[in-house]
MARBADO-335527 format. One record per residue (C-alpha): residue in one letter; x, y, z. Coordinates in pm, whole numbers, padded with zeros to 5 digits, always signed. Example, Ala and Ser with C-alpha at 12.3 -4.5 7.8 and 13.67 -1.06 7.14 Angstrom:
% MARBADO-335527
A+01230-00450+00780;S+01367-00106+00714;
% end
This chain:
% MARBADO-335527
X+00618+04289+13685;X+00495+04330+13328;X+00486+04048+13065;X+00699+04078+12745;X+00503+04054+12407;X+00587+03792+12153;X+00483+03705+11791;X+00267+03399+11748;X+00439+03194+11477;X+00471+02819+11453;X+00802+02838+11264;X+00969+03164+11361;X+01268+03089+11143;X+01050+03064+10832;X+00898+03401+10899;X+00615+03568+10709;X+00566+03566+10331;X+00370+03823+10145;X+00262+03906+09785;X+00164+04238+09646;X+00076+04346+09291;X+00239+04646+09137;X-00082+04847+09142;X-00196+04747+09495;X-00112+04883+09847;X-00216+04603+10083;X+00016+04308+10116;X-00124+03962+10152;X+00078+03802+10432;X+00073+03442+10532;X+00034+03359+10808;X-00145+03658+10957;X+00066+03876+11181;X-00049+03819+11545;X+00113+03895+11879;X+00055+03803+12253;X+00106+04004+12562;X+00074+04371+12636;X+00092+04512+12282;X+00097+04872+12177;X+00253+04861+11820;X+00467+04679+11571;X+00809+04782+11454;X+00977+04730+11114;X+01347+04671+11144;X+01522+04753+10813;X+01787+04518+10683;X+02100+04705+10603;X+02161+04474+10306;X+01819+04537+10151;X+01776+04904+10227;X+01472+05076+10358;X+01153+04884+10319;X+00863+05090+10184;X+00612+04923+10411;X+00425+05007+10729;X+00229+04802+10982;X-00123+04892+11082;X-00259+04754+11413;X-00616+04638+11362;X-00679+04538+11721;X-00472+04470+12026;X-00336+04139+11885;X-00342+04159+11498;X-00171+04377+11234;X-00167+04425+10859;X+00114+04525+10622;X+00079+04791+10352;X+00307+04992+10121;X+00373+05355+10167;X+00394+05419+09786;X+00335+05209+09466;X+00591+04944+09400;X+00754+04869+09060;X+00832+04510+08989;X+01064+04607+08705;X+01278+04806+08962;X+01260+04575+09260;X+01080+04253+09286;X+01169+04117+09635;X+01190+04276+09977;X+01308+04132+10310;X+01288+04288+10657;X+01221+04195+11016;X+00928+04292+11242;X+00881+04290+11616;X+00595+04361+11858;X+00637+04659+12098;X+00477+04657+12438;X+00328+04959+12604;X+00614+04958+12844;X+00858+04983+12557;X+00958+04622+12565;X+01025+04438+12239;X+00926+04093+12136;X+01129+03850+11932;X+01204+03951+11568;X+01061+03749+11275;X+01168+03791+10907;X+00917+03898+10644;X+00963+03810+10268;X+00765+04027+10029;X+00740+03953+09653;X+00605+04209+09413;X+00396+04035+09144;X+00408+04161+08782;X+00131+04332+08592;X+00131+04309+08207;X+00176+04674+08156;X+00436+04671+07878;X+00396+04549+07513;X+00678+04369+07328;X+00916+04591+07136;X+01132+04481+06836;X+01502+04528+06856;X+01508+04698+06515;X+01269+04943+06365;X+01282+04757+06028;X+01446+04455+05869;X+01586+04427+05513;X+01734+04117+05350;X+01831+04011+04993;X+01787+03661+04850;X+01846+03483+04520;X+01563+03348+04314;X+01507+02984+04253;X+01614+02871+04597;X+01448+02758+04920;X+01606+02911+05231;X+01602+02766+05580;X+01639+03118+05723;X+01608+03444+05537;X+01595+03678+05842;X+01537+03649+06218;X+01334+03921+06393;X+01357+03971+06772;X+01132+04150+07024;X+01157+04209+07404;X+00914+04294+07687;X+00984+04517+07988;X+00760+04322+08218;X+00955+04159+08497;X+00815+03809+08499;X+00825+03543+08229;X+00449+03545+08210;X+00443+03894+08074;X+00805+03963+07997;X+00878+03671+07761;X+00789+03667+07387;X+00581+03363+07307;X+00472+03423+06944;X+00554+03603+06618;X+00311+03650+06332;X+00312+03783+05975;X+00002+03998+05948;X+00027+04085+05578;X-00135+03901+05288;X-00141+03529+05357;X-00065+03457+04990;X+00293+03566+05045;X+00522+03262+05017;X+00676+03313+05362;X+00637+03175+05711;X+00772+03268+06060;X+00821+03046+06363;X+00799+03129+06737;X+01167+03220+06742;X+01119+03489+06479;X+01286+03302+06190;X+01139+03390+05848;X+01184+03155+05551;X+01026+03112+05205;X+00785+02832+05129;X+00848+02834+04753;X+01117+02952+04516;X+01113+03322+04445;X+01096+03462+04095;X+01249+03798+04014;X+01014+03840+03720;X+00708+03802+03945;X+00823+04030+04226;X+01144+04216+04294;X+01052+04285+04661;X+00836+04122+04925;X+00727+04352+05215;X+00604+04178+05529;X+00446+04318+05848;X+00543+04121+06158;X+00414+04147+06519;X+00525+03981+06843;X+00322+03859+07141;X+00428+03815+07503;X+00301+03521+07700;X+00013+03730+07820;X-00081+03774+07452;X-00009+04145+07449;X+00074+04240+07091;X+00357+04457+06984;X+00355+04729+06727;X+00420+04587+06376;X+00763+04595+06224;X+00832+04602+05848;X+01044+04326+05696;X+01157+04380+05336;X+01287+04084+05136;X+01455+04178+04811;X+01489+03925+04528;X+01819+03969+04352;X+01817+03989+03977;X+01941+03642+03886;X+02252+03560+03700;X+02092+03408+03392;X+02356+03148+03335;X+02244+02939+03041;X+02249+02881+02669;X+02126+03095+02389;X+02098+03015+02021;X+01947+02670+02089;X+01684+02578+01831;X+01368+02434+01977;X+01333+02186+01688;X+01589+02027+01457;X+01467+01835+01152;X+01667+01530+01050;X+01632+01375+00706;X+01728+01005+00698;X+02039+00924+00504;X+02198+01269+00537;X+02464+01169+00790;X+02539+01334+01126;X+02365+01665+01187;X+02501+01928+01431;X+02234+02009+01689;X+02363+02340+01830;X+02568+02517+01563;X+02493+02864+01706;X+02503+02785+02078;X+02631+03059+02316;X+02683+03022+02691;X+02625+03303+02941;X+02833+03207+03247;X+02754+03514+03467;X+03120+03601+03495;X+03027+03964+03575;X+02810+03868+03871;X+02955+03961+04207;X+02854+03624+04337;X+03069+03452+04074;X+03365+03675+04000;X+03546+03409+03798;X+03486+03068+03642;X+03701+02768+03728;X+03522+02482+03544;X+03220+02443+03318;X+03060+02103+03254;X+02787+02039+02998;X+02595+01712+02937;X+02379+01645+02629;X+02131+01357+02667;X+01917+01198+02396;X+01588+01029+02470;X+01496+00754+02225;X+01183+00768+02016;X+01003+00500+02215;X+00986+00460+02589;X+01198+00173+02714;X+01392+00122+02393;X+01760+00201+02422;X+01791+00323+02065;X+01650+00291+01718;X+01817-00034+01619;X+01780-00256+01314;X+01475-00476+01289;X+01636-00758+01095;X+01565-01109+01217;X+01825-01322+01388;X+01873-01517+01067;X+01943-01194+00878;X+02199-01089+01137;X+02404-01397+01062;X+02514-01238+00739;X+02496-00875+00850;X+02697-00915+01171;X+02879-01240+01104;X+02705-01431+01379;X+02764-01805+01393;X+02589-01973+01100;X+02456-02254+01322;X+02267-02010+01544;X+01910-02130+01597;X+01640-01868+01645;X+01415-01968+01935;X+01189-01663+01896;X+01108-01653+01524;X+00807-01478+01381;X+00502-01705+01400;X+00428-01853+01060;X+00507-02140+00826;X+00743-02378+01000;X+00726-02178+01325;X+00387-02287+01450;X+00517-02344+01802;X+00553-01965+01857;X+00191-01886+01774;X+00104-01881+02146;X+00341-01588+02210;X+00238-01224+02206;X+00439-01032+01948;X+00445-00657+01955;X+00299-00566+01617;X+00330-00190+01658;X+00708-00151+01652;X+00774-00106+01283;X+00815-00478+01223;X+01052-00533+01512;X+00978-00878+01653;X+00950-00832+02029;X+00750-01072+02242;X+00575-00989+02568;X+00578-01241+02854;X+00309-01176+03115;X+00468-01368+03402;X+00167-01596+03438;X+00088-01795+03126;X+00304-01690+02830;X+00560-01950+02721;X+00660-02158+02420;X+00776-02519+02402;X+01059-02565+02151;X+01023-02887+01948;X+01327-03111+01943;X+01313-03092+01563;X+01404-02722+01594;X+01695-02773+01831;X+01830-03080+02003;X+01813-03053+02378;X+02170-03147+02463;X+02412-02853+02432;X+02737-03009+02547;X+03017-02813+02709;X+03053-02544+02439;X+02761-02326+02336;X+02631-01971+02333;X+02299-01812+02429;X+02214-01454+02333;X+01898-01247+02361;X+01748-00900+02388;X+01576-00859+02726;X+01374-00586+02892;X+01294-00663+03255;X+01175-00473+03561;X+01165-00579+03927;X+00866-00798+04019;X+00563-00597+04134;X+00561-00783+04466;X+00942-00738+04506;X+00980-01106+04581;X+01356-01165+04596;X+01316-01540+04558;X+01105-01535+04243;X+01265-01705+03942;X+01187-01586+03590;X+01318-01814+03317;X+01442-01700+02980;X+01525-02056+02873;X+01490-02382+03061;X+01545-02753+02990;X+01379-02983+03245;X+01244-03338+03276;X+00914-03385+03102;X+00747-03599+03371;X+00791-03762+03711;X+01079-03531+03813;X+01167-03161+03831;X+01533-03174+03740;X+01658-02864+03559;X+01937-02960+03320;X+02028-02609+03210;X+01859-02272+03232;X+01910-01899+03195;X+01691-01701+03435;X+01657-01386+03644;X+01621-01374+04022;X+01665-01081+04260;X+01803-00861+03978;X+02067-01121+03900;X+02122-01296+03570;X+02186-01664+03647;X+02313-01946+03425;X+02243-02300+03543;X+02441-02585+03388;X+02408-02925+03556;X+02628-03222+03467;X+02462-03545+03368;X+02527-03846+03589;X+02739-04003+03316;X+02983-03712+03300;X+03268-03783+03542;X+03276-03880+03907;X+02943-03846+04085;X+03116-03755+04412;X+03298-03447+04284;X+03155-03097+04301;X+03175-02894+03986;X+03060-02543+03897;X+02688-02552+03822;X+02554-02200+03866;X+02692-01856+03772;X+02531-01543+03914;X+02588-01189+03785;X+02458-00893+03985;X+02357-00649+03711;X+02171-00318+03746;X+02069-00351+03380;X+01855-00656+03460;X+01602-00448+03655;X+01612-00104+03489;X+01317-00181+03258;X+01515-00095+02946;X+01629-00305+02653;X+01972-00467+02683;X+02150-00736+02487;X+02293-01028+02683;X+02513-01309+02551;X+02666-01598+02746;X+02958-01779+02582;X+03024-02115+02746;X+03347-02308+02711;X+03309-02510+03028;X+03433-02429+03284;X+03502-02082+03138;X+03195-01860+03114;X+03186-01512+02958;X+02899-01265+02977;X+02856-00986+02721;X+02622-00697+02804;X+02525-00469+02516;X+02806-00616+02309;X+03082-00559+02565;X+03249-00814+02790;X+03110-00764+03140;X+03356-00668+03413;X+03234-00605+03767;X+03324-00272+03923;X+03497-00445+04213;X+03700-00657+03972;X+03542-00979+04091;X+03385-01233+03865;X+03040-01384+03902;X+02938-01577+04208;X+02988-01946+04126;X+02793-02222+04302;X+02915-02582+04289;X+02680-02877+04285;X+02662-03254+04247;X+02583-03410+03909;X+02227-03505+03825;X+02132-03841+03974;X+02074-04134+03735;X+01730-04164+03581;X+01605-04382+03298;X+01318-04334+03058;X+01303-03960+03120;X+01268-03722+02830;X+01321-03346+02850;X+01119-03037+02760;X+01277-02714+02637;X+01073-02402+02716;X+01115-02031+02639;X+00972-01793+02899;X+00906-02051+03171;X+01017-02392+03301;X+00829-02722+03289;X+00759-02890+03624;X+00720-03259+03554;X+00574-03357+03891;X+00302-03091+03863;X+00257-03133+03489;X+00249-02757+03450;X+00461-02453+03364;X+00629-02261+03646;X+00868-01968+03693;X+00723-01755+03412;X+00912-01457+03274;X+00758-01112+03320;X+00902-00875+03061;X+00998-00856+02695;X+01232-01069+02486;X+01354-01065+02127;X+01616-01241+01917;X+01679-01542+02143;X+01949-01744+01968;X+02136-02060+02068;X+02438-02212+01895;X+02575-02552+01996;X+02941-02646+01968;X+03053-02288+01900;X+03043-01946+02065;X+02961-01605+01922;X+03255-01385+01837;X+03292-01056+02028;X+03278-00862+01701;X+02947-01023+01605;X+02799-00949+01947;X+02908-00586+01928;X+02748-00560+01586;X+02422-00721+01700;X+02393-00491+02002;X+02526-00182+01833;X+02307+00123+01854;X+02301+00295+01518;X+02126+00606+01645;X+02260+00861+01890;X+02481+01158+01969;X+02842+01175+01869;X+03145+01396+01838;X+03304+01169+01577;X+03176+00965+01279;X+03032+00618+01340;X+03006+00682+01713;X+02655+00668+01857;X+02603+00746+02225;X+02300+00805+02442;X+02469+01102+02612;X+02776+01319+02557;X+02957+01518+02830;X+03206+01799+02766;X+03396+02027+03001;X+03637+02316+02983;X+03800+02597+03178;X+03601+02869+03008;X+03279+02937+02824;X+03447+02956+02481;X+03597+02608+02510;X+03268+02452+02611;X+03082+02637+02336;X+03319+02495+02073;X+03262+02139+02194;X+02886+02171+02227;X+02858+02303+01872;X+03020+01982+01749;X+02766+01753+01915;X+02569+01591+01633;X+02277+01356+01596;X+02297+01071+01350;X+02119+00752+01247;X+02302+00510+01021;X+01988+00316+00935;X+01847+00356+00589;X+01495+00367+00731;X+01498+00502+01087;X+01177+00517+01283;X+01024+00861+01225;X+00924+01071+01522;X+01048+01295+01801;X+01368+01253+02003;X+01402+01490+02300;X+01743+01643+02370;X+01843+01785+02712;X+02141+02011+02778;X+02243+02053+03143;X+02529+02282+03248;X+02713+02332+03580;X+02943+02633+03643;X+03200+02627+03922;X+03312+02975+04035;X+03645+03085+04175;X+03494+03135+04518;X+03373+02776+04522;X+03014+02860+04442;X+02837+02623+04201;X+02579+02767+03966;X+02332+02545+03780;X+02261+02697+03444;X+01912+02686+03310;X+01863+02356+03127;X+01822+02388+02753;X+01550+02183+02585;X+01532+02086+02220;X+01413+01794+02012;X+01509+01620+01692;X+01227+01544+01453;X+01327+01246+01240;X+01136+01285+00917;X+00972+00994+00744;X+01221+00818+00522;X+01167+00784+00152;X+00972+00461+00171;X+01106+00208-00077;X+00866+00055-00322;X+00913-00318-00375;X+00777-00395-00718;X+00709-00746-00851;X+00639-00779-01220;X+00625-01045-01490;X+00391-01249-01708;X+00106-01325-01474;X-00046-01601-01691;X+00120-01900-01851;X-00046-02189-02035;X+00132-02523-02062;X+00031-02872-02170;X+00044-03193-01973;X+00406-03276-02049;X+00536-02954-01895;X+00337-03004-01578;X+00455-03362-01543;X+00827-03290-01580;X+00804-02959-01384;X+00793-02597-01493;X+00913-02269-01344;X+00644-02081-01152;X+00798-01738-01210;X+01009-01778-01524;X+01032-01409-01613;X+00976-01251-01271;X+01139-00911-01216;X+01199-00784-00862;X+01281-00416-00819;X+01314-00184-00521;X+01246+00177-00612;X+01330+00473-00393;X+01201+00824-00440;X+01458+01086-00531;X+01271+01411-00491;X+00989+01384-00744;X+01122+01084-00938;X+01163+00716-00868;X+01492+00541-00920;X+01600+00183-00871;X+01790+00117-00549;X+02071-00117-00646;X+02203-00176-00296;X+01869-00243-00135;X+01811-00573+00044;X+01511-00795+00100;X+01471-01025+00396;X+01160-01225+00314;X+00954-01356+00024;X+00652-01581+00063;X+00492-01788-00214;X+00149-01914-00113;X-00082-02152-00295;X-00443-02222-00210;X-00572-02481-00168;X-00265-02659-00035;X-00073-02890-00264;X-00172-03254-00288;X+00152-03437-00204;X+00028-03742-00392;X+00096-03581-00727;X+00196-03214-00668;X+00526-03072-00550;X+00727-02751-00525;X+01104-02758-00551;X+01406-02541-00609;X+01562-02640-00936;X+01895-02804-00856;X+01926-02622-00518;X+02219-02448-00682;X+02134-02094-00578;X+02105-02131-00202;X+02464-02208-00099;X+02594-01897-00273;X+02350-01665-00092;X+02216-01600+00257;X+01864-01701+00166;X+01702-01985+00355;X+01415-02170+00190;X+01129-02359+00352;X+00900-02561+00127;X+00564-02686+00254;X+00226-02785+00113;X+00116-02422+00154;X+00399-02273-00049;X+00756-02152-00018;X+00907-01921+00246;X+01237-01748+00169;X+01412-01565+00454;X+01744-01393+00501;X+01879-01047+00429;X+02016-01056+00076;X+02024-00855-00242;X+01731-00811-00473;X+01922-00988-00748;X+01972-01302-00541;X+01608-01311-00436;X+01499-01278-00796;X+01733-01560-00895;X+01596-01793-00628;X+01233-01709-00707;X+01285-01791-01074;X+01418-02132-00973;X+01098-02233-00792;X+00953-02526-00990;X+00605-02675-00978;X+00529-03027-01095;X+00201-03216-01126;X+00182-03584-01222;X-00191-03562-01290;X-00250-03235-01470;X-00575-03357-01628;X-00740-03300-01288;X-00678-02924-01297;X-00779-02622-01498;X-00510-02398-01344;X-00294-02335-01040;X-00266-01986-00879;X+00042-01875-00684;X+00064-01553-00481;X+00398-01387-00410;X+00484-01107-00167;X+00827-00981-00060;X+00921-00761+00234;X+01207-00569+00388;X+01304-00503+00750;X+01096-00788+00886;X+00775-00680+00716;X+00807-00306+00764;X+00798-00253+00387;X+00604-00495+00169;X+00567-00539-00203;X+00262-00562-00419;X+00085-00899-00428;X+00196-01067-00747;X-00038-01340-00874;X+00094-01605-01113;X-00154-01836-01285;X-00040-02161-01449;X-00311-02281-01685;X-00337-02643-01792;X-00385-02673-02171;X-00625-02962-02220;X-00633-03146-02558;X-00894-03049-02819;X-01086-03305-03028;X-01082-03281-03416;X-01316-03440-03665;X-01052-03665-03830;X-00966-03972-03631;X-00647-04021-03835;X-00488-03720-03651;X-00542-03868-03307;X-00256-03983-03090;X-00218-04103-02735;X-00217-03786-02525;X+00081-03871-02306;X+00305-03959-02601;X+00198-03654-02796;X+00303-03416-02518;X+00648-03572-02497;X+00689-03573-02875;X+00602-03204-02895;X+00852-03120-02624;X+01127-03286-02826;X+01021-03114-03146;X+01035-02771-02986;X+01388-02842-02872;X+01495-02916-03233;X+01475-02677-03522;X+01242-02376-03545;X+01060-02547-03831;X+00982-02841-03612;X+00865-02612-03333;X+00620-02448-03573;X+00488-02782-03684;X+00436-02883-03321;X+00196-02591-03269;X-00050-02732-03525;X-00377-02810-03346;X-00433-03177-03299;X-00679-03411-03142;X-00593-03679-02891;X-00736-04027-02902;X-00797-04014-02531;X-01041-03727-02576;X-01181-03787-02929;X-01549-03863-02971;X-01671-03926-03326;X-02032-04018-03270;X-02239-04159-02996;X-02317-04449-03229;X-01968-04499-03370;X-01918-04828-03187;X-02235-04982-03335;X-02274-04837-03680;X-01961-04801-03893;X-01945-04470-04065;X-01965-04461-04438;X-01632-04411-04610;X-01496-04435-04969;X-01173-04622-05013;X-00922-04498-05265;X-00923-04713-05578;X-00602-04753-05784;X-00696-04796-06154;X-00513-05033-06394;X-00592-05233-06700;X-00685-05548-06501;X-00947-05391-06285;X-01239-05643-06319;X-01461-05465-06079;X-01465-05149-06288;X-01558-05344-06604;X-01851-05516-06435;X-01982-05192-06299;X-01942-05020-06634;X-02131-05300-06807;X-02423-05291-06567;X-02469-04916-06557;X-02235-04702-06762;X-02394-04383-06651;X-02368-04478-06281;X-02002-04569-06328;X-01918-04226-06462;X-02078-04061-06160;X-01915-04295-05913;X-01569-04254-06070;X-01592-03875-06043;X-01708-03898-05685;X-01439-04154-05599;X-01159-03939-05740;X-01270-03640-05529;X-01293-03845-05212;X-00959-04015-05276;X-00774-03684-05305;X-00921-03563-04977;X-00828-03890-04804;X-00471-03880-04938;X-00425-03526-04801;X-00534-03638-04454;X-00301-03933-04459;X-00015-03711-04572;X-00071-03465-04284;X-00101-03745-04034;X+00217-03915-04153;X+00408-03586-04147;X+00318-03533-03785;X+00408-03887-03704;X+00750-03843-03867;X+00818-03528-03666;X+00700-03697-03347;X+00920-03998-03418;X+01227-03776-03432;X+01130-03605-03103;X+01089-03903-02880;X+01407-03991-02695;X+01501-04349-02637;X+01405-04348-02269;X+01051-04215-02343;X+00954-04495-02585;X+00817-04715-02317;X+00629-04427-02160;X+00476-04353-02503;X+00356-04712-02517;X+00209-04687-02168;X+00022-04374-02258;X-00141-04549-02546;X-00345-04740-02295;X-00530-04419-02226;X-00685-04416-02577;X-01055-04473-02626;X-01113-04781-02839;X-01306-04712-03156;X-01511-04970-03339;X-01255-05193-03520;X-01485-05236-03812;X-01517-04864-03846;X-01141-04803-03840;X-01014-05105-04034;X-00983-04939-04369;X-00774-04647-04254;X-00586-04780-03952;X-00480-05121-04079;X-00478-05082-04453;X-00379-04730-04537;X-00529-04605-04866;X-00274-04534-05129;X-00026-04791-04988;X+00019-05095-05217;X-00019-05418-05023;X+00119-05646-05291;X+00230-05672-05644;X-00122-05646-05766;X-00183-05324-05575;X-00489-05465-05397;X-00552-05393-05036;X-00445-05673-04802;X-00753-05803-04626;X-00552-05905-04322;X-00480-05539-04242;X-00847-05479-04169;X-00846-05720-03874;X-00566-05554-03667;X-00643-05421-03317;X-00672-05059-03207;X-00344-05076-03022;X-00176-05207-03333;X-00320-04925-03532;X-00193-04677-03273;X+00157-04815-03296;X+00136-04819-03675;X+00006-04464-03668;X+00293-04330-03462;X+00558-04509-03670;X+00450-04418-04023;X+00689-04211-04223;X+00568-03920-04426;X+00570-04113-04757;X+00283-03925-04912;X+00469-03598-04916;X+00778-03749-05083;X+00693-03863-05440;X+00818-04202-05542;X+00912-04314-05187;X+00776-04656-05093;X+00562-04702-04782;X+00733-04884-04494;X+00540-05067-04226;X+00713-05097-03887;X+00601-05259-03567;X+00667-05123-03215;X+01005-05291-03188;X+01120-05113-03502;X+00999-04783-03356;X+01192-04834-03035;X+01508-04919-03224;X+01477-04612-03441;X+01422-04386-03139;X+01720-04524-02961;X+01947-04412-03241;X+01825-04054-03232;
% end
């Protein structure tokens, strides 16, 4: 009996597995084919479902066999084979059958091939595409390793603005320009996962000629002359809407927006630079408005610590650095208590904090306790882009246990846009109104501000308050906190009243901008229409204007953006048009001050007060082409009179005569030791009138030679200034003459001359006669010790015993002496006559109320030797003392003061023939003066 063969296999059901490459003939089988028993051959049993297997089994020895193919296999045609094998004994017996699984492995014999021989696409310029074209390649290899495409690559110039991903999607990396290149030709290759490269394929990307939608006829520069009214910016504008383009067959809507950029970064518009005080009259703001940010200067010393912006054409803007800048408002400027009705207004430019701290407080205005405590009574501040008003009740106002509104919060985008805006808060507690840029603020959601209630302030005694601009005082730390970081200008507070809406609109009104109608100034103008012709008509009407007489010269950029909506829904952005307005320099006004620069006055005028600028002329000239003409409607807003050194308040003063001119004008006057400051926008005529009324007085003019005053005037807060006009007031000091008879007390003489000049012209002429004053007369350094020689006038008659004695002693000497005596007597009589004439004129000048002053002034005289003056002062030559005509010896013993009084009361008897001399004492003089 023979044994039956069998195949050695641990898992007969699993069978044999083999791999063979496409270009090989021997199959690698696992496990190795082995058999037991009497073995002669192996047999392949074809599977009817898989067809004939192209394999054969070779017996290596009596127990082992190998599998090989009869012809080359093709993986792309058939990849897997399955058949059964069995061992055949020499007696023809068969063993068990075992399945064999053969897999044909791929060989990378095929390169990728693109699905198209070339690719062509068209694109529009000026656009970034996510996908311009997608190329696709395939590989005939049967396995993913060699049959899948793993990479695409553009092999042309790398400078081409295109890229391709592994999926074959091509896109542009930058906008395409038709003018630079109409076509872009790319060479693209594909790689299978075995990195076999395909043949290149050409990709052509065409750039369509763009539809040049945009404006033509737009001037690059437009010159604007100040004072010429609105000027059309685009009078020849034409719009090309691409209506013939196939991509936009018809136009549904066209929108155009014209935007003006102001001359200076961060400034909303070119607004007036008048001070807050000037705006009271210009805009009708409340007259009681107090300026808490005035220009540093006389009377405003507390603002000297601030940082004004001096490069803005005189516009007073103050920078707050957020760390140290602040100003403490004296209580003399504004009382701290505001009550329940008041208004606060200011210009503010603010940006978000650099650290973006949402809890940071930045105070515009704050009233807090000055020491021991940190209570904030009221404040206006910014926090987290909100404008917040704090208003705390005092403990004495109502029930301490009742909540009342104490804080109002407005969420405003304007607060943090870093541009100038005007804010005004009108308080009529509990009603609060906020005005932004002159308009009543209304929230978009229709809701009012967020209101926070609070208790009243707790009782405290002996606590004063500190009012600060730009920060808040912390009493417990004795330091400033919560500083403002930004810009402020025109901070005004009015107590007991609120600002009218019309005044706020005027103060915030922008007088420069674009408009389609007169007196309308906008930052931007938008127009729209159904067709190009309608939009063109509207755009041609857009004008630039500046209502200011002296706008800031410089460049204003203008942008014109246009959007076209097509019938097919496509939206085309037209090319933006750029232009700019060049505001030319205005005809700068010339402020001219003129008058008599020197004036000489005597003591009396200085004592009673005299006009500093009696004949001052103020003119504002504007240039009309090549000539200058006077500008009648021009205004001034400041004049400053300075005197150096400062006045001595003991005896010097400046005043406005009668204060009659100020109530009728908008001029505010401040008088200090350093001079006079006039502020307020008003006419040139009113300023000239006020300046002429400035009066200077000096009770001790003898101490001075002269006084010099300097005057300057300005317009638009110092933008235009006048010449420096210098006025010199010279003190006329008395001059000494040789004749003592012509001397008078200096004080009385000045007053007498003033009266004479006010009488008849003849008297005024007589008053100009040079004279000497007793207070300044000096006859001789020895006059008090040695009487000067003098010849008394001798009246001859038949009883003259002295003449007979002299004639008897020496007849010849008598003849000589008589001749000499007659000559000297005539000269003496002429002097007495002149002196008495002046005394008569002076007596008629002195008013009744000046008599006593005249007597007081006599004390200033320098006493002359009584013996030297007795003959002329007490006994006047030529005046009969008695019936005999002899000189009364008692007259020679009178005092100097008596002689002064006699001198000032003599009538001019010598010039009137036949009139008797009359002697009067001081009481008679006073009585006579009182009747004048």
